[in-house]
N, C-alpha and C positions, 0 to 999 in steps of 0.2 A: 780345522781350526782357522786356517789362513783364509779360506774362502769367506766366512762370515765377516771377518774383520775387513776384508777388501770391500765387501758389500756395504758395510757401515760407513767406510770412508767414501764410497761413491755417493751414498745417500747424503752424507754431510756436505760434501762439495756441491752437490746439486742444490741442497737447501740454501747454503751460503750464496751461491750465485743468484738464486731467486731473490734472496733478501737484498742483495746489492742492487739488482735490477729494479726492485720495487722502490728502494731509497732514491736511486738516481732518477727514476721516473717521477717520484713525488717531487723532488727538487726541481726537476725540469718543468713541472707544471706552475711553479711559483713565478709570477711576473717579476722582472728585474726593474730596478729603478731607472728612470730615464732623465737625461739631462734636460732641464727646463728652467731657464733663468734669463734675467735681463742682462744683456752684454752692455747696454747703454741706456741710462735712464734720463729723463728730462731734468733740466736745471732751471733755477729761478732766472728770469731775465727781465730787464727793463728796456723798453724799445720806444722809438718815437712813433707818433701816430702817422697814419697814411703811408707807411713803408712796410716792406715784407718782413716777416718774422717766422721762426721755425723751432719747435720743440723736437729734439732728437729722441728716438726710441728704437732699441733693437733687442729682440728676444731670440734666444737660442732654444730649439726644441726639435723633436722628431716625431711626426711630421712638422713642417714649418708652422709656427704659430700664426694664428689670426690676430690681427692688431686692431683694436678699437680705442677710442678716447673718451674720458669723462671730463666734464667741466663742473666744478662745484658739486661733485657727487652724482651728476646726471650724465647719462650717455649722450654724446653728440650725434645728431642725425644729419649727416653730411650729404645725404642722397639728393642729387640735383643741384648742390651748392657749388658755386665756382670759386668763391673767395677763400674757402677753407678746404683743404684735401689732405688725405692720408697718402704718403708716398709709399713706393714698393718696399722700402726698408722699414716702414712703420712710423716714420716721423710725420708730425703734424705741421703743415705748412699754411701760413697766412699770406695771401698775395698783398694784402694791405691791412694794417690794424686800424680799426674804427674806434674813435674816441672823441666825443664832444659833450657838451652840456646835457643834451637830451638823450644821448645814446652812448652806452659803454658796454657793448656786448662782449668784448674780448678780455677785458681785465677778470682775473679770478684764479682759481687753483685748478691745475690740469693733472690728469693721471693717465698713464698708458696702460691699457688692459690687454693682456696676451692670453689666447686660449688654444688648447690643444684637445680635441674631442676625447682621445684615449686617456688623457691625464688630468686635465681640469683647467683652471684659470688662475692667473696671478695678476696682481696690479703693482704698478711701479710706485715710487716715492711720489709725493705731491710737489709740483713745481708752480711757482707763482708768476703770472705774467702781469707786469705793471707798466703803465704807460708813463713816459718821462713827464715830470712836473716840476714847477719851481714855485714855492709859496711866497708870500710877502715877507718883508724883513721883520724878524722878531726883535732885533736890536739894531740900532743904527748909531753911527757916530754922533756925539753931542758936543757942542761948544764948550771948551775948557781953557783954563790957564794953568800954566806949569812953570816952575822956576828952572833956571839954567842948572844943568847937570843933574837934574831929577829925571825920572823915568816917565814916559808918556804912553798911554794905552788908549786906543780907540776901538770901540765895539763894532762888530759887524756879524750878525748872526741870522742865518736864513736856512730853511729846510727845503730839500729837493731830492728828487730821484731821477737820474743818479746824483750823487753828492756834487754840488756845484763847485767850480773853481772860483776863487776870490782874488781879485786884484784891486789895488788902491791907487787913487789918483790924488795928486797934490797940485792945486792950482791948475787943474785940467790936464796935467801931465802924469803919465804912468810912473809909479815909484819903482825903480829897479832895485828891489831889496837885496838881490843877490850880489850887487855890486857895492853896497855900502855896508860896512860893519856897523853893528848896533841897530839895524832895521830888520825886523822879523815879522813875517805874516804867519801867524799860528794856525794850526788846523781848524780851530774854531772860527777863523776868519778875522780875528782881531789883529790890529797893527800895533806893534810895539817899537818904540824908539828909546834907546838907552842913552843917558848923558845928553839931554836935549840941549841944543844950541839955538842962538837967535835965528839961524837960517832955517830951522824947522817950523817956524811960524807960518801960517797959511790956511787955505781952505781944503779940507779933506773930505773924500767920499769914497765908497767902495762900490765895486761892480761884481755881481754874481752871474756866472754863466754855466749852463749845462745844456743837454740836448734838447730841453723843452723851449727855453727862451733865455733872455738876458734881462737883468734888473739892476737899476742904479739906486743907491741910497740917497738920503738927503745929505747935503753938505754941512760940515761943521767947521767953525772958526777956532783955530788954535792960537793962543797968544802965549808968548815966551816972556816971563818975568825975570828980573835980575836975581842972581844966585843968593841963597840964603847965607847969612853970616852968623846968625845965632844957632845954638844947638837945637836940634829937633829930634825927638824920640822917634824910634821906628813906627811907621804907620803902614798898615796894609791897604793898598789901593786896589789890589785884585785878590780875592780869596779863592782858594781852591774849592771846586764844586764836586759833589758826589757824582760819579760816573759809572755806567754800566757798559761793558764792551764784550765783544765776542773773543774767544780764545784765538790767539794768533794775530789779533789786530794790534796796531800801534796806538798808544794812548798818550796824551799830554795832559798833565796836571799843572794848571797855571797858578802862579803865586808871584805877586810883585810887591816890593817893599820900597817906600821912600823914607829916607832919614838923612840927618846931617850930624856928624859925618856919615858916610855910606854904611849901611848895615850889611852884615854877612848873612846870607840866607842858607839854612841847612835844611835838607829833607831827611826825614827818618820814617822807618817803617818797622813795626813790631818792636819798638823800643831801641832799635839800632839805627845809628846814622847811616845813610846811603852814601856809598862811595861813588860819586859821579865822575870825578876827575876831569880831565880834558881830553883824554884819548878817545879815538873813534871805536866803534864796535869792533872793526876788524883788528885794530891793534890790541885792544885790551880784552875783548870778549865780553865786556860788560854790556848788559842791555839797558842800563840807566845812564842817560846823559842829560845835560842842561842845555836847553835851547832858549834863545832870547835872553832876557835879563836873568831870570832865575826859574824858569819853568822846567819841570821834570818830565822827560820823555822816556816812556818804557816800550822798548821794541819787543814785538811778538809776545804779547801779554799771555801769561799762563794762569791757570787756576790758582796756583800757590801765590800769585801776586795779589790776590783779593785781600782786602783788609783796610786798615785806617792809616792813611798817610799824613804826616804832620809837617807843615812848613813853619820854620822858625826864623825870624829876622831879628838881629840884635846888634847893637853897638854898645859903646861905653855907658850910654845914658838910659838904656832900657831894652826891652825885647817885646816882640809880639809873636803870637802863635795862632795858627789856624789849621784846621784839620778837614780832611775829606775822605769819604769812603769809596774805594774802588771795588766793584764786583765784576769779576771776570766769568762770564757764562760759558758753557760748553754745549755744543750741539750734540744730538744723541749719537752714542757709539755703542756697538755691540760688544759685549763681554763674553756672551755665550749665544750661539745661534741655534735654532731648532734643527734637528737631524732627521733625515729619512728614517722611517719606521715601519717594520713589519709587525703585525699583531693578529691574534685570533679573535674571532667573534666572541662576545660576552666578556672579554678582558677589559682591563683599564689601562690606559697609557697616559703619558704626560709629555708634552712638548716643552722644552726648556727654552727660555728667552730672557736673558740678563742684559739690561741696557743701563748705561750710565749717561746722564746728562744733568746739566744745571741751567735753569730749574729742572726739577723732576720731570720726566716725559710722561705723556699719556700713552699707554700701550693698548693696542686693539689687535684682536685676532681675526683673520679673514679666511674663510674656507671657499675655494672656487670663486673668488671675487666678491663674495657676500660676507658681511660682518657677522661674526659669531655673537649671538645673543646669549649671555649666561643663563643657565637653566639648571635643572637638577643633574643633567648628564654632561653639560658643558660647564665647566667651572674654571674660572680664572684664579689661580693660587697666588697669593701675595701680590696681586696686581700685575703679574708678569707671565708665569707658566700657564699653559692651557692644559687642563686634565679633562679627558674624555672617559666616561664611565659607561660600561656595558656596551662595547662596540657592536655596530651592526654593519651590514655590507654597504649601506648607503653613506657611511662615514668616510669611505675612501675618497681620496682627492688630494688637492694641494692646499696646504695650510701656511699662512704667512703671519709673521709677527711684525707689526708696523708700530714704530715708535716716533712720536712727534712732540716737539716743543716749539716755542716761538722762533727758534733759531734753525730748525731743520727738520727733516723727515727721512727716515731710513726704513728699509724692509729687508726681511730674510724669509725664504721659503723652505718648506720641507714636504715630502710626499708620504702619504699613509697608504699602505697596501694591506688589505684584510686577506688573510690566509685561511684556507679551509681548516676545520678543526682537526681533521686526521693527517694533516700535512705539518711536519715539524717546521718551526721557523728556520729560515736560512741562516740565522746567526747561531744556531746550536751546532755543537760538534758531535759527530757520530763515530762510534768506535767500531772498526771493521777488522779487529784482530781475530785471529782464529780461535774459536772456542774448542773445548775438549769434546770429541765425538761422543754422542750418547746413542743409546739403543732405542731411539725414537721410531715410531711407525713410518712407513714410507710415505703416507699421506698425513701430514700433521692436522690434528683436529684442534679447534679452539678450546683453550683452557677455560674452566668455569669461573664466573665472576659472581659477586655477591647479589643476592635478591635485594629488593628495595627496602630501606629502613622503615621501620614500623612506628605508628602512633606519633607522628610529627605533630607537635602541639606548640602554640605560642605561650610560654610561661608568663612573660611580662610584655605588655604592649605599652609603649610611651609615645610621645609626640614624634621622636626622630630615631627611635631604635626599637627593635623587637628581639626579645630573648627566646630562641627555639630550643626545644628539647625533643629527643626521639629515642626510640629503642633500636638495638641492634637488629640487622637483617635476620630473618629466620634462617637463611642459608648463607653462611659467610664464605665457604669454600676456602677457608684458610684465614690467616690473620688479617683483620681490617687495619689498613695502614693510614688511611686518610678518609675524609669526608669533604664533599663540596656541597654548599648551600647555594642554590640558584633561586634568584628572586627577580621579579619585574613588577611594574605597575600594571594593574589589571587593564586589559585591552591594548597593552603595548607589546611590541615584538622585541624591544631592547632589553635582553635579559643579562643580569650581572651575576657574579659568582664570588663567593667567600669561601676560601679553602682553609681547612683546619685539620690538624693531626691530633687535636685534643678531643678525640671522639669519646673518651671515656668520661668527660665532664657532662653534667646534666644540662647545662645551658650554653649556648653560643649566641653572642650578641651580633646582630646585623645592624649596622649604624648608617649614618648619613641618609636617613629616609626623610620623607616629607610628611608634615602633619596632615590629618584629615584625608588620607589617601589610602586606597585599597591596593594591597600587594598580594602577589601569588608566590608562595614558597614551595620548593621541593628539595629534597636531600638525595644525594648519590653517594654510596659508600665505595671505596677502592680497596681491592686486595692486591697481591703481587701480580696478578694477571691484568689489572686495569680496572676502569670504572664498571660498576654494576648497574642494576636497574634503578630507575628513579622511583622515589616514594610517590604516593599519591599527593597531589597538590593541596595546599591549605590556602585559605583566603583570610587575610588579616587587614583590618582597618586601623590605621594608626590614630592616636588621640588627636583631637583638635588643639590647636595652639592659639593663644591670644595673639591676634595679628598685629603686634607691635612692629615698628620698623627695625630693620637691620642697622648695622653701624653705618655711619656716614663714611664716605671714601675720600681718598686723596687729602687727608688732613695735613696742612702745612702751617707752619708758624714762622714768621720772618720779623726780625727786630727792625723797626723803622726809626727808632730814636733811643736815647738812653732810658727813656721812661715809658715807651710804648712798643707794643708787639701786635702785628696784624696776623690774625688767624684766619685761614680760609679752608674750605672743604667742599665736597661735592655731595649731592643727595645720596642716600643709601641705595644700594642695588635692589634690595627688597624693601619697598615702601609700605606695602600692605594697606594702601589708603592714601589719603592726602596728607602730606607733611604739614603740620600746623605751625610748628616753630622748632627751633633748636635751643638746647641749653648748653652753654659753654662753661665747663668747669676749669678752674685754674688754681694753682697753689705754688707758693714759693718752695722750692725744693728743700731749703734748709728749715722751713717751718714744720714740715711733716704733714701728712694727709688729713689730719684732724682739722687743719686750718683752711681746708679747701673752700674756695668761694665759687660763685656761679653767677651768670648773667644770661638772660633770655635774649635770643637773637632771631629775627624773623627772616633774614637773608642767609647767604652762603659765606659771609665774612664778617669780621668784627675787629676793630682796633681797640685793644685794651690799653688804657692810659693810666698814669699815676703809679707806675711800677717803680720798683727800686732800680737804681742804675747798676749795670753790670752784675746782674743777679739772675740765676737760673730759675726758670719757671716751667711747670709741667702743665700741659693742656690736653683736654679730651672733650669730645662733643657727643651729645645724645640727642637723637631725633625724637620728636613727639608727633603722634598722629591721634586720631580720635579715640584710640584705645589706650593711650598713655605713653610713657617713655620707652624707647627701644633699647637696643644694645649699645654700649659705649664703644667708642673707638679705642684703639690703642693710644697710649699717652705719647706725646711728643714734648721734647725738652728743648727749650731755647733760652739763651742768655741775652738779656738786654744789652744794647750797645755800651761801650765804655764812654767815660766823660772825664773832664778834668776833676781832680779831687775837690770835695766841697769844704774841707777843713784843712788847716795848716798842720804841719808836724807838731808833736807835743814834746813837753819836757826838754825844750832847747836850753842848753847851758854853754857857757864860754869859759874856758880855762887858759890863761896865758901860760904857754909852756917855756917861753924864753922871751928875751927882749925883742925878738923878731918874728915870734909865731904865737898863734892862738889856736887851741884845740876846740873845735866846734862839735858838740854832741846833741843828739836829738833821738826822739822815738817817732815812729811813723804816725800819720793821722789815725784817728779812730777807725776800726776796721769797716764800719758801715759807711764811711765817707771816703773810701778809696776810689770807688766808682771805676775800677779798672785795676790793671796790674801797674804798680808804681815802678817804673823803669829807671828813674833818676831823681836826684834831688839837686835843686838850684840854690847855690849859697851866693847871695849878694852882699858885698861888704864895701864900706867906704870910710876913709878917714874923716874924723869930725872936722867940719869946716870946708872940706873939699867938694867941688861941684860934680866931679866925675867918680863913679864907682867902678867896681869890677865884678865880674860873675864867673863863678866856676861851677861845674857840674860833677857829680859823683854817682856812682851806681845806685840802683834801687835797693840793693841789699846792704848798703852801707849805713852805719849808725853814728859815725863820727868822721871828721875830716880836719887835717891840720893845715891851716893857713900859714904859709911861709912868706919870707920876704917882706915883712912888715917893718915899719919904723919904730925905733926904740922910743919909749916914754910917750907913746901916742894912743889916743882914744879911738876905738873903731866901733862902728855901728854895723851890726850884722843881722840878717834875717834869712830864713830858709823857707823854701816851698817845695812841695812834692809834685812830680810830673808823670803823667801817663802819656800814652801815644796821642792823646787828644790835646795836650798842652799842660800848662802850669796851673796849679791850684792857688788858692789864696796864701800869701806868705804869713809867716809869724810876725809878731810885733818886733820892732827893732830892739835887739839886745846890744848892750854896751859892754865893752871890755877894754882894759888899758894894758898895754905892753909895759913891763918894768923898764926903768932907765938903764939897768945893768942886768945881766943874767945872774940868776941865783947860783950860789956856790955848789957845785957837785963834785968838788975835789975830796969830800969826806962824806962819810955816811950820816944819815939823820940822827939826831939825839932821840932819847927816850920820849914817848908821848907824856904830856904833862899830867894826864889823869886817866883812869879807867874805872868805869862803873858797870855793874852787872845787875840784872833783874831776873831772877829765876822764876820759871813757870813749871808746869808738870812735865812737859815734853820739849821745852825750848828755853833758851836763855837770850835775853836782850842785852847786847854788849854796846856800850857807847864810850867814846874816848875824845880827848882833845889833843890838837897837834903839839909838837915839841915847842919849847919856848923860843928857840933860835929860828926865826923866820927867814934867815938869809941862806939857809941850806935847802937845796932842791929836794922835794918829796914827790916821788912818782906814784906812790901808793902805799898801802898798809897790808901786812900779812897777819891774819888771825890764826892762831894755833890753839887747839883745844883737844881734851881727851879725858878719860876717866883715870885720875890718879897722876897723869902726866900730860903736858900740853901739846905734845907733838904727834898725837895719834891722827889727827885731821888738820887740814890746812886749807884756808880760804884766802884769796887775794882780792882786794878792792881797790878802787882808784884813790888818788890823793885828796879828793874832795869829800869822800864819804867820812861820816862821823858816827855812824851807828850801823849795827848788823845784827840780824836775828839768827841764832844757830837753832836749827830745827832737828827733829827725829831723835831726840835724846831720851834716855831711860828715866823713869820716875825715881825719886828719892835716891839719887846717885851723886857722888862727889865729882865735880868736873874742875879741871884746872885750865885756865885761859890765859893766853899771853898775846899781846898786840905789839907790833913793831913797824916802823916806817922804813922804806927803802928807796933807793934812787939807783942810778946806773952804776954807782961804785959798789953798792952792796946793801946789806940789811943793817939797820940801826940797833940800838940797845932796846931790848923788850921790856915791857911792864907786865906784871902777873897779877892775877886775882883768881880765887877759887870760891866755889859755892856749891850748895846742894840744890838739886831740882826738887820740886815739891812732890809729896806723895800723892798717889792716886786717891781720889774720893770714892767711897763706896756708894753706889747709887741705891735708891730706895727699891725695895722689892717690887717687882712688876706683876704681882699676882692679880689675875683679873678680878674685878668686882662683880657682885650679883647685879643683873639688869633689873630695871624697874619692873613692877608687876601691876596687874589691875589697870592696864591702860584703857582709857575710855575716851571716845571722840564724840562730843555732843555738839550737834549742829546748832549754831546760833542765828545764822541768816544765810542767804544765798551766797555770801562771800566769806563767811567766817565760821570756824569751829573751835570749840574749847576742848583741849586735850588735858586730861588729868591722869595721874598715876600715883603709885605708892612705892616708897623705897624701904625695903625690909631691913637695910643696914642702919636706918636712922632710929634714934630713940625718941618716942612720942611724936614722930613725924616732924621733928624740928631739925633744921639745918644749922649746925653749929660750926662747920669748917668751910673750906673754900671750894667745895664741890659745886658742880654745875651740871645741867642736864642739856643733852642735845636732842632736839625733836626733829625727826625726819619724816618727810611726807611726799607722796607722788600721786598723780592721777592714774587710775587703772585703765579707764576706757575713754579716750585713747591713753596708752602708756606714755609716760614722760620721764624726764630726768628727775632725780631726787632733789628736793629743796630742804635746807637745814636752818635751824635757828636754835640759839642757846637760851636757857632759862635758869634762874637761880631759885625758883620755887617749884612746887609740885603741880603746877598747872601752866598752860600756855595757850593764848588765843591765837590761832593761825588765821591770818587774814589774806586778802587778795586771792581768794579761791574762785574757781568758775562755778557759776550756778548750775544746779542739777548735774553734778559730776561726782562720781564715786571716788573717794581718796583713801589711801592706805597710810596709816600712821604708826610710828615706832619711836621708842625713846631709849637713850642710853645715858649712863652717868659717868662723869669724869671727875677724878680727884688727883690733882698733881700729875704724876706720871702713870697713874692707874686709870683704867677705864674698863667698862663693862661692855659685853656684847649688846646688840640692839634687842629690845624686848620683843615679845611676840607681837605681831602686827594686828591691828584693829582697823576696820574700815567702816566708812559711813558716806552717805550721799548728801551733798549740800541741797538746801531748799530750792525750789523753782523760783525763777524771776521772770518778769515779762520779757519778751523777746527784745534784744537790743539792735537787731538789724531787720530790715524789711525783707519780704520774700524776694527771691532772686529770678533773674532771667525771664521776666514777664514778656510773653509774645502774644501777638494778636494774629490769628489766622482766619481768613474768610472761608465760608462754607460753600463749596461748589454747588451752583443751582439755587442758592438761597441768599440773595443779596441783603436780606434783613437779618442775618444771623452771623455770629463769629464764634470761633473757639478760642478761649483764653488758656495758655499754658504757663506754668511757672515751677520754680523750685522753692523748697522750704527756706526759711532764713538761715543764713550761716551761723548766727548765734541765737538759737531758738530758746536756750536757757530752760528747757522742759518740753514735754510732749506738746505738739501743736494740736489744738482741739478744734480749730475752725479757721475760716477766712472770710473777708468781706471784699466783694468786688464792687468798686466804684466806677461809674462811667457817666459822661455828660457830653454835651456839644460845646460847652464853654469852659475852658480850663481855668479862667479867672474867678469863677465861683468859689464861695467858701465850701469847705468839705461837707458841711451840712446840707448844702443844696444840690449835691451830686445824687444821682440815683444809685442805690446800693442793693446788692443781693448777697444775703448772708449764706454761707456754706457751713454745714454742720460737721462734716467729716474732715478730721485733721489730716488724713492721709490722701485726700483727694487733691490732685495737682492739675486738673483741667476742668473747665466749665464752659457751657454754651450759653451765650447771651442772644436772645431771640427778639424779633419784632423791632428791629432797628430801622430807621428811615434810610432808604437808599440814596446814594450819591450825597452823603453827609459825612463830615469829618467828626469822628468821635474820639474822646480821650479816656483812657482807662488807667486805673491804678488798683492797688491791692494791699490789704493789711492781714496779718496773721494774729492769732491769739492763742494764749494757753490759759491755764487756770489762774495765772497771776496777773494777766493784763494783756495789753495790745502792743503790737510791734509798731515801729515807724512805718509811714506810708512809703511804698515803692515809688520809683521815678515814674513819671507819666509816659504812657505809650500812645502814639497817635495811630488812627486807622481811618481810612476813607472808604466807606461802603460803596460797593459798585452801583451803577444806575439800574433802575428797574424795580418792579414790586410796589407795595403799598408804602405810604408815608405814615410815620407814627410820631405821636406827640413826644417832644423831648423831655417833658416833665414826667410822662408816664408812657414809656415806650410800648406798653400793652395796649394802648388806645390808638385808633386811627387819628391822623391829623385831619381836622376839618377843612384845612386850606393848604394842601401840600404845595410847597414850592412857592407859595404866595408871599406877599409882604408881611402878612401876620403870622408867618410860620414860626412856631415856637423854638425851633432849633437855631434860628438866626436872629430872633427878636430879642433884644436886651431886656425889654419890659417883661418878658415871660420868664427871664432867668434870674430875677431879682430875688434876694433872700430876705427872710423875715416878713411876717404879716401875710394876709391872704391876698391873692391877685385874682381879679374877676376874669377868668378865661372864658372863651366863647362857649365851651361846653357847659359851664356853670350858668352862663347867662340864659341859654336855652332851657336849662332845667328850671330856673327860677320862673321864667315866662310860662312854662308849661304847668308848673304848680299854681301860679296865680289864676290862670285860665280855668283850671280844673276846680279850684276852690270856688271861684265865681259861679260857674255853671251848676255846681252842686247846691250852693245856697239858693239859686233861683228855682231849682227843681224841687227842693224841699218846701219852699214857700208855696208854689203852685199845687203841690200835692196836698199840703195842709188845707189850703182853701177848698179844694175838691172834696176832701174828706169831710169837712164840716158840713157840706151840702148833702151828703148821703144819708141814707136811713141808718139809724142806729142798729137795725137788724143785720145790716150788711158790713158791720165793723169788722167782722172776721175776714170777710173777703177784701175789705179795704186794707186791713193789715197785711193780708197775704199779698195783695198787689204792691203795697209799699215795700214788702220784702223782696218782691221782684224787681221793683225799681232799684232797690239797693243793690241787688245782684247785678243789674245792668250797670249801675254805677261802678261797681267793683270791676266788671268786665271792661268797662270803658277805661278805667285807671290802668288796666293792664294791657290795653290795646296797643296797636302799632305806633300810635303817637308817642308812647312812652317806652317803647322797647329799647331805644338807644340810651335812655338816662342811666341805667345801670347803677342803682343806689350803692351797691358794693364797691363800685369803682369810685363813686363820690366819697365813700368812707376812706378808700385808699388815698384819694387826693387830699382829704381832710387830714389824714394821718401825716402825709408828707408835708402839708402846710404847717402842721403843728410842729413837726420835727425841725423844719427849716428855721423856726424862730428861736432855736436853742443854739448854743455854741457847739463847735465840733466835739468837744469832750463828752457833752451830754448825748450827742448822737451815738458815740461809741458805746457809752455805758448802756443806753437803752437798747441798742441793737444787740449787744452781747447778753443783756438780760434776757432778751427774747431768745437768744441762742441757748442759754442755760435752761430756760423754760422748755 
């Protein structure tokens, strides 16, 4: 027994060793990730022209990467060039930068490209090379006058790269602003002088210097006037401006106020005053300081600093406020970078890339130096992650996520390695624990796997998914644990797989397919031993899809003012044709989706104006191509900017609380006039007769404020205004209150109210009272007690000015006892009582439904009206003797529309304003008091036809290739045909000023015909075309005229009858250009008719002469030869007939003459006669 067990142990040890060696060997075949990255990337630089410059670039890799450079997306060819070269470390060096008016070869965007043959290619961030420049002055100092001890400001603004240094000169001498307190040169270049003195008068100018050049501004004369003695309300001489800065930069918001006496300037942000103090950043840690007179400096700006800043200047005589918006943008930053990835063929992977930036960055994916174009297998998810479907061996390489906005560019790379299908991924963990020895054979044999699944069929085929079904394999060799569905586009080697363990279901959906595409599907079943044989492949063609555009991309909405929002987007990734236009949908969030509006936009942005202030709006965009509207974008929600309140606070009241205090109460402005968050209220008050007033502010959540420290027996005027971060809104009217000479007595409680009245309702009681008779005792308020049977069950406290109150939520038909008493700080006074019963409930009428009307009929009266009649079985003798009324409801069926309603007090109603030749559905219901019936059974009828109300649309004239005398006309039916179209008339001429009756016309009998060919037009001639439609009721208006110039070549034709050749093409008498030939009314002797008349006269004359000669000859003949003579005369007549049909008369064409005659006859009649005659002919 021992020997067999030892043999089994040896076999198991050998098998384990073999397995371990196989796994180790498999893992050893997997390539490892290699280090390949940029250690140094190029940075933006501004350089002077004609001097050296260099972009640094260093890449790490094994073997050493090869470095190339791109400029503006194109590789630089530096072979044989001496001025630009790539150094050994990969840097790009310029021996001198060239930049002049005619040649700027070096400015642009540069990228470093590193390649390793065994790994792939990566590209660096983009860096801009800019040549130093200095523009002309945007603002220069202007001559000005200023009073003593006021503030002076002189402008100097200029753009340059790099940013120029600004210095100021006074009377030709540099101003040493660092040595004199009160003189400041701001970052914008402006010069500020506080508390101006007479010595500050003079001539000022600024000088701007950078690496490019130096510029001097014009001089400005500054005059200093004597100091002001009279009072001057605050006045803003410099308003803060909206600014956009980059995170980390220092920003200065400028605001200067002049006033007498001097105004205090306060900066606030987000409704809170900014504590600027006087300490430096090092001492206080604050990033907010005041520079110059009253300018706010923010060190190292953060994104959280974005918002509205308010500058308020005030003194005892008034205040002024101005606001500016600061936007702090952020360059791109990686939140998540793509990671190196192993994957098997036919699997799906996703590279993650999460980037934050403001404004939002544009993210692009690059594979081995080439931009990844989104396709069926390379998909960019949510504008960030890259998803690759159905991996193939050629997908290996280096992938980079590149994020860019106007403030910077960053990149991060990852490597993809494809592993053989039979090799486990290196990230998997393998168990090498010792298994229990088994009695296996010495040479292991492969375990059986399933045969191929049978009868694989496509149960459902849609545009983007296919539902497959199959039968179990004939030989399962155990339990089937899973199935894999492999699929690929026909002719492609990129196969994808969908795994499912739901093999027992009849259908499995394969999604994310493309419309109108042929796919190959096969199924593999798995048992415990592994994958089995593949089923026979099946070929499936997905359904076609209407090629409408996909959703627009990069939808953004930015508030540009309190009443306007700018919305921008990029074209759809899948356009499926030419994008014709976009439709922008918008809706106020509070209004709901039913109030959504829209506007057509031809470009990629639109500014929507006239919006409500500080209101949230939702936006979405739909692209249109020739097939119609595409998919909508996701909604974006943006709030318009805030503004000052547009209305004052409401219900302002004043209550003297003592001889030295007044209680001010108010309610906020109407909600739709807040225009932002009300963060404070400003209360301005002044004593009557006083020149100066005072201002106090209270929090935005306050509804009352106690003014203390007032004078006894004095009258005060008080008004209140609400404030947002943007400033103060309009104030209330002045309210007046008077403090008493002496304080009211509060040493004893108030007396009993002098009266109490109650008015009961079903579920409420209105209580009113009058104050105690002794008015010298202070009353702080009233206490109302009430309850069923006793008055202290509930308690309500109101203020001392209230004289009535409504008690709600009471029980009906119940006895309530009510008491009211006044109180002050000493306590509660003597109450007054009253009791009453609430009213009983009223029993409503029964709401049993009524019988609906019957026998509803709809009799059409005209194209726009129908008479609806019905019967009411609940009436006696069909007479209405009560207050019942009937509601008639109707709607059009094709196309379906919303319901329309009308009330009637009789058993009939004439419905008007209907559309001609439209089928309508009618129904009626009856209402009596609170009772109403259901709607009756519907009846439908079609209104009569009416003549078309609009002309045919989209008339186009297209030439016929190879036929200069012919054109094809195409059109669309009228928009308002008002019945079936039975025919059209084509009008054309060479003179558009002619009456309609003088145009050549061609009738068309078929109403469904939308194209027509006009032939035998004169080449190289401008023709004018228009068209009319008709139905059985009449004729439509005429369409707009379309012009067409026939090409040169071919025959000329008469403009009066294009079917005839023009006898003098191109000559002075050409009918298409001669006004005499285009006149209307009466017959005009044309050249053709003249020749016909001459031919007729000659023929008649010759015939008469011939007859006379014949007659004379016949008289001389013998009577016996009369028969022969008669026969000869018959022959002569035959000759005469032949002569009349000879070549000399071939071109006369009597039928054409009749056509001319008919046209001349018609041309004498008015256009309406022409239309009637033409369409009588059509009816015939």
